[in-house]
Legacy VTK file of the C-alpha trace (Angstrom):
# vtk DataFile Version 3.0
C-alpha trace
ASCII
DATASET POLYDATA
POINTS 435 float
89.051 107.097 90.887
91.125 104.474 88.927
93.492 106.181 86.013
94.353 103.489 83.875
96.873 104.745 81.260
97.529 103.536 77.738
98.783 106.136 75.821
97.803 109.529 75.406
95.305 108.982 73.089
93.653 105.994 74.850
93.582 106.934 78.342
90.412 105.749 80.886
89.179 107.016 83.505
87.134 105.366 85.769
84.969 106.698 88.566
83.379 104.488 91.316
81.951 104.787 94.560
84.215 103.227 97.771
81.345 101.292 98.017
81.269 99.751 94.148
85.084 98.841 94.559
84.614 97.030 98.006
81.636 94.844 96.481
83.648 94.052 93.555
86.866 93.442 95.546
84.331 90.604 97.566
82.962 89.293 93.699
86.102 89.221 91.933
88.628 88.563 94.282
90.704 85.883 92.067
91.120 88.694 88.551
93.354 91.583 89.830
92.930 92.911 86.098
88.648 92.576 86.565
88.772 96.392 86.453
90.471 97.372 84.050
88.433 94.280 81.644
85.405 96.625 82.910
87.008 100.116 81.790
88.181 99.121 78.387
84.914 96.624 77.944
82.670 99.694 79.155
85.046 102.235 76.652
84.299 99.787 73.074
80.344 100.063 74.040
80.751 103.734 74.497
82.037 104.071 71.106
79.361 102.434 69.371
76.417 102.942 71.932
74.899 106.483 73.776
75.179 105.358 77.569
72.225 105.965 79.922
73.559 104.574 83.072
72.589 105.600 86.429
75.798 104.249 88.823
78.681 102.019 87.944
77.125 99.154 89.879
73.927 98.618 87.035
76.318 98.770 84.251
78.852 95.743 86.503
75.514 94.192 87.261
75.156 93.857 83.708
78.413 93.456 82.933
78.982 90.061 85.119
75.298 89.120 84.184
76.687 88.642 80.090
79.476 86.524 81.769
82.017 89.660 81.679
80.844 91.095 78.399
78.434 94.315 77.167
77.706 91.820 73.897
73.908 91.740 73.472
73.582 88.527 70.708
73.887 88.884 67.303
71.692 91.695 66.380
72.678 94.667 64.942
74.863 96.959 67.730
72.583 99.949 69.491
72.383 103.074 69.399
71.781 103.574 72.444
71.103 101.476 75.610
69.795 102.287 79.064
70.348 100.558 82.183
68.174 99.646 84.672
68.405 101.834 87.948
69.474 100.282 90.929
70.119 96.824 89.590
73.631 97.124 91.077
72.315 96.827 94.406
72.198 93.073 93.426
75.928 92.878 93.617
76.117 95.227 97.141
73.848 92.077 98.338
75.587 89.583 96.948
78.671 90.684 98.369
77.559 90.384 101.546
75.895 87.549 101.398
79.212 85.890 100.086
81.142 87.500 103.224
78.602 86.646 105.871
79.753 89.420 108.469
78.832 89.298 111.772
80.094 89.160 115.564
81.191 85.899 116.937
82.538 84.915 120.334
86.299 86.450 120.200
89.012 84.100 121.166
90.070 86.575 124.773
86.131 86.835 125.459
83.898 89.859 123.626
83.167 90.055 120.578
84.501 90.282 117.050
83.103 90.899 113.886
84.354 88.546 111.623
83.504 87.242 107.851
83.226 83.625 105.760
86.679 82.369 105.130
85.405 80.555 102.023
82.493 82.882 100.439
81.531 80.384 97.756
81.282 77.345 99.992
78.771 77.213 103.274
81.519 76.106 105.164
81.082 77.971 108.228
84.645 78.558 109.055
85.201 82.567 109.566
88.703 85.102 110.481
88.149 88.491 111.760
86.757 91.215 109.667
90.377 92.992 111.109
93.138 90.437 111.157
95.523 90.944 114.178
99.614 91.203 113.520
100.294 89.546 116.176
98.008 86.098 115.110
96.666 84.138 112.431
93.266 82.575 113.722
90.161 80.894 112.097
86.761 80.386 113.534
84.168 77.359 113.141
80.499 78.746 113.829
78.779 75.757 115.171
75.052 75.951 117.170
75.288 78.009 119.980
78.928 78.718 120.042
82.245 78.747 118.638
85.417 77.198 118.314
89.016 79.333 117.360
91.449 77.440 115.674
95.112 80.361 116.070
98.777 80.464 115.876
100.582 83.449 117.668
102.810 85.124 115.310
106.133 86.948 115.906
106.828 90.766 114.547
106.692 90.287 110.485
110.393 90.303 110.457
110.698 87.419 112.465
108.264 85.745 110.572
109.979 82.270 108.934
108.817 78.780 107.454
107.945 77.591 110.973
105.225 80.169 111.285
104.575 80.092 107.428
103.413 76.075 107.958
101.887 77.175 111.488
99.184 79.516 109.022
98.769 76.573 106.675
98.024 74.334 109.157
95.344 76.853 111.031
93.374 76.895 107.407
93.602 73.515 107.963
92.300 72.252 110.949
89.717 75.279 110.834
88.990 73.694 106.971
88.309 70.544 108.253
86.372 70.868 111.341
84.227 73.173 109.323
83.479 70.393 107.446
82.260 68.183 110.366
80.842 71.400 112.077
77.113 69.546 112.381
78.602 65.959 114.247
77.335 66.179 118.038
82.031 66.446 118.983
82.223 69.054 117.088
78.897 71.166 118.563
79.331 70.026 121.986
83.068 71.522 122.206
81.753 74.758 119.910
79.078 74.976 122.925
82.701 74.870 125.418
84.279 77.326 123.193
87.235 75.118 122.473
90.637 76.698 121.089
92.634 75.079 119.773
96.492 76.592 119.636
99.115 75.603 116.637
102.854 76.080 117.894
105.832 75.696 116.090
108.950 74.961 118.547
112.083 76.456 118.059
111.133 78.572 115.345
114.381 79.321 113.735
115.370 75.583 113.323
113.270 75.231 110.627
114.834 74.509 107.108
113.807 72.934 103.646
114.703 69.190 103.825
117.854 69.222 101.392
116.850 65.207 101.026
114.151 62.968 101.088
113.918 61.281 104.261
115.206 57.778 104.716
113.165 54.889 104.442
114.178 53.386 108.133
113.673 57.279 109.557
111.023 57.708 112.441
109.365 61.345 112.363
108.805 63.056 115.885
105.477 62.811 116.761
102.563 65.209 115.961
101.977 66.228 120.178
98.023 67.705 121.337
98.195 68.486 124.503
94.822 69.473 126.790
96.048 72.765 128.554
92.979 72.738 130.124
89.063 72.631 129.481
88.497 74.514 126.994
92.138 74.539 125.002
93.869 72.217 122.957
97.966 72.620 121.832
99.199 71.138 118.737
102.980 71.206 118.766
105.138 70.671 115.574
108.666 70.497 116.433
111.678 71.317 113.951
111.878 67.982 112.379
108.432 68.024 111.458
109.613 69.277 108.059
111.510 66.073 107.247
107.728 64.260 108.389
105.456 67.040 105.931
107.673 66.352 102.955
107.874 62.375 103.596
106.385 59.566 101.921
104.819 56.806 104.612
102.261 56.376 106.020
102.078 55.543 109.909
99.528 56.829 112.413
101.694 59.485 114.637
101.959 61.287 111.398
98.061 61.656 111.555
97.583 65.250 112.009
93.175 65.580 112.156
92.366 62.093 114.103
94.682 63.305 117.086
93.525 66.586 116.989
89.785 65.448 116.938
90.034 62.751 119.345
91.559 65.670 121.881
88.479 67.714 120.480
86.151 64.962 121.336
86.964 64.219 124.826
87.019 68.403 125.740
83.412 67.878 124.750
82.186 65.104 126.546
82.420 63.146 123.869
84.123 59.450 122.723
87.123 59.124 120.437
85.026 56.787 118.355
82.390 59.741 117.559
85.599 61.886 116.367
87.060 58.552 114.373
83.914 57.710 112.839
82.860 61.656 111.494
86.969 62.241 110.630
86.512 58.871 108.238
83.453 59.726 106.433
84.623 63.171 105.283
88.117 61.697 104.634
87.788 57.946 103.226
91.147 57.719 102.629
93.572 57.218 105.552
96.472 58.755 103.161
94.569 61.910 102.986
94.674 62.479 106.692
98.008 62.048 107.036
99.613 65.238 106.730
101.532 65.230 103.624
97.674 65.729 102.303
97.309 69.252 104.184
96.037 71.250 101.317
97.337 71.859 97.416
98.624 74.756 98.316
101.278 72.909 100.646
102.946 70.922 98.167
104.561 74.036 96.873
105.446 75.424 100.219
106.978 72.072 101.414
108.803 71.828 97.998
110.222 75.335 96.722
110.972 75.532 93.012
111.564 79.045 91.262
108.444 78.783 89.300
105.504 81.534 89.641
102.289 81.672 90.619
99.509 80.631 88.355
98.035 82.396 85.868
95.170 81.924 83.379
93.113 83.487 81.091
90.196 84.691 82.825
86.280 84.874 80.823
87.190 88.648 80.710
90.126 88.798 78.896
88.483 85.556 76.143
85.004 88.111 75.683
87.406 91.378 75.069
89.482 89.148 72.375
85.631 88.531 70.985
85.321 91.861 70.774
88.025 93.054 68.803
87.398 89.767 66.615
83.684 91.808 66.127
85.787 95.258 65.237
87.671 93.270 62.948
85.017 91.620 60.738
83.317 94.692 60.566
86.035 96.976 59.078
86.817 94.023 56.332
83.135 94.770 55.611
81.576 91.531 56.347
78.090 91.813 56.314
76.097 90.361 59.394
74.320 87.138 59.673
75.271 83.629 58.705
78.447 83.328 57.048
78.411 81.662 53.195
80.228 78.442 53.541
82.437 79.493 50.920
83.672 82.348 52.434
84.417 80.669 56.153
88.573 79.747 55.368
88.775 83.266 54.041
87.339 84.888 57.038
88.669 82.776 59.629
92.242 83.475 57.616
92.131 86.391 58.417
91.062 86.873 61.903
93.963 84.480 62.756
96.096 86.984 60.819
94.510 89.763 62.500
95.174 87.811 66.307
98.600 86.667 65.487
99.702 90.561 64.612
98.085 92.452 68.188
99.963 88.981 69.441
103.395 90.679 67.934
102.110 93.976 68.537
101.908 93.143 72.600
105.225 91.186 72.736
107.035 93.506 70.806
106.301 96.007 73.752
108.079 93.374 76.617
111.294 93.875 77.654
113.063 90.937 75.271
115.454 90.417 78.665
114.774 86.697 80.533
111.436 86.890 78.052
111.753 83.077 77.121
112.951 82.454 80.172
109.527 84.259 81.675
107.608 82.136 79.502
108.701 78.686 79.912
108.045 79.476 83.369
104.904 79.861 83.217
103.744 77.224 81.179
105.826 75.138 83.734
103.630 76.742 86.489
100.945 75.002 84.048
102.156 72.474 83.798
102.601 71.584 87.247
99.770 72.710 88.283
98.039 70.581 85.874
99.687 67.423 87.911
99.474 68.440 91.021
95.790 68.062 89.942
95.805 64.915 88.561
97.155 63.792 91.496
94.807 64.916 94.178
91.769 64.018 92.075
90.722 60.890 93.282
91.164 62.411 97.230
88.837 65.669 95.921
86.150 63.353 94.432
86.272 60.946 97.293
86.365 64.099 99.718
84.132 66.419 98.345
81.526 64.594 96.338
78.605 66.518 97.340
80.194 69.577 95.935
81.015 68.117 92.332
79.211 68.575 89.109
77.399 65.787 87.415
81.018 65.223 85.590
82.889 64.206 88.691
80.255 62.388 90.290
80.355 59.843 86.902
83.646 59.294 87.916
83.544 59.079 91.777
80.857 55.924 91.096
84.425 54.622 89.748
86.833 55.351 92.744
87.540 52.988 94.965
90.374 51.560 97.370
93.458 50.047 96.501
95.267 47.852 99.184
94.918 48.299 102.960
93.406 51.290 104.797
97.422 52.596 106.109
99.388 52.035 102.887
96.596 52.015 100.446
96.015 54.716 97.352
92.527 55.863 95.867
92.125 55.082 92.121
89.334 55.608 89.768
89.304 54.111 86.055
88.758 55.461 82.953
87.930 52.852 80.347
90.867 50.496 80.717
92.535 49.668 84.068
94.395 53.621 84.615
94.282 55.859 87.274
96.220 58.280 88.768
LINES 1 436
435 0 1 2 3 4 5 6 7 8 9 10 11 12 13 14 15 16 17 18 19 20 21 22 23 24 25 26 27 28 29 30 31 32 33 34 35 36 37 38 39 40 41 42 43 44 45 46 47 48 49 50 51 52 53 54 55 56 57 58 59 60 61 62 63 64 65 66 67 68 69 70 71 72 73 74 75 76 77 78 79 80 81 82 83 84 85 86 87 88 89 90 91 92 93 94 95 96 97 98 99 100 101 102 103 104 105 106 107 108 109 110 111 112 113 114 115 116 117 118 119 120 121 122 123 124 125 126 127 128 129 130 131 132 133 134 135 136 137 138 139 140 141 142 143 144 145 146 147 148 149 150 151 152 153 154 155 156 157 158 159 160 161 162 163 164 165 166 167 168 169 170 171 172 173 174 175 176 177 178 179 180 181 182 183 184 185 186 187 188 189 190 191 192 193 194 195 196 197 198 199 200 201 202 203 204 205 206 207 208 209 210 211 212 213 214 215 216 217 218 219 220 221 222 223 224 225 226 227 228 229 230 231 232 233 234 235 236 237 238 239 240 241 242 243 244 245 246 247 248 249 250 251 252 253 254 255 256 257 258 259 260 261 262 263 264 265 266 267 268 269 270 271 272 273 274 275 276 277 278 279 280 281 282 283 284 285 286 287 288 289 290 291 292 293 294 295 296 297 298 299 300 301 302 303 304 305 306 307 308 309 310 311 312 313 314 315 316 317 318 319 320 321 322 323 324 325 326 327 328 329 330 331 332 333 334 335 336 337 338 339 340 341 342 343 344 345 346 347 348 349 350 351 352 353 354 355 356 357 358 359 360 361 362 363 364 365 366 367 368 369 370 371 372 373 374 375 376 377 378 379 380 381 382 383 384 385 386 387 388 389 390 391 392 393 394 395 396 397 398 399 400 401 402 403 404 405 406 407 408 409 410 411 412 413 414 415 416 417 418 419 420 421 422 423 424 425 426 427 428 429 430 431 432 433 434
């Protein structure tokens, strides 16, 4: 039972099974307030219509189908709504399909149940359904086998910056190897059940760099060593933080290339096969360098006091639209097309109502530190937009097959500028402009 209180006169209780709650957590992982929005929309619908539903999942199926809303169209609100029985079963099937739970060969032998790391993607990267506190591990499933990428973790109280970065690197290596899962050198290594351990040297000495590394500074190389016929080790010294934050490119900085070369050797393939495959999925040498491990790593290695990015969810937008519809009924606006002469007046009334609601909501917040909090939230959005623009050319080049029509049109204008070692990707919009 989930009890959401908004005062004694507006108490909401939502009863649902654990199976329904588990499916919803898989289908809507990005919105922690999804249940709250669903419960409020469900309550509003019940105030205007009698409801016949055999389970919450049937109502939830309808709610998700209509973009987080019970809005049925511009026709009058129904007096009775009957939800199709067992329609919610498709939610359980969708959740299972996204997770794709099944057994995979475990690192230490035997099997373990794993689920997809990227539920909305076909990339075959999995992780144990029950994570281990002693290690962070991802598995790349290939035909006839699997490749494990993992790092060992200390006690939770001893986890440091180094271990956090090691977990990021595990995710990055697994992701890009998953992108190359159909390549011969990855399949051969998977058939051999290869393992890649990411190790951090002297974790207590890892610190955030206070200043940018000098241009003349030579970063330590990333050591990729073959342990046995099935195992690789990738080692990072404490100085790797300056390597990650540096802006210069040279071959020693590349993480994926030496790892892929060593993996090819484990599988009995040539290093050139790995180089060709990596160049196909990551056409920019700049992108293959460690500085672009992932978008989130930029936040990890450049510590700032910005809060996590939080955008307006579709469910919140639908709630506002429901409030507008209720307000129109209250002020006596008849159903149907609005005459042109009344549109400005009605729009002004809607804006006034929404502004009053905004003032009411803000008045309920603690005034102490509110302005700073609002500015920080806005800065987080601006910062994320800047990062997105910076990475857009690389995303276009590396994820073209997943791009929509608009991005595919932009991809046709992506070109290499400069040499392979020092060049960047640019794309033009109208005149010569680029990120």
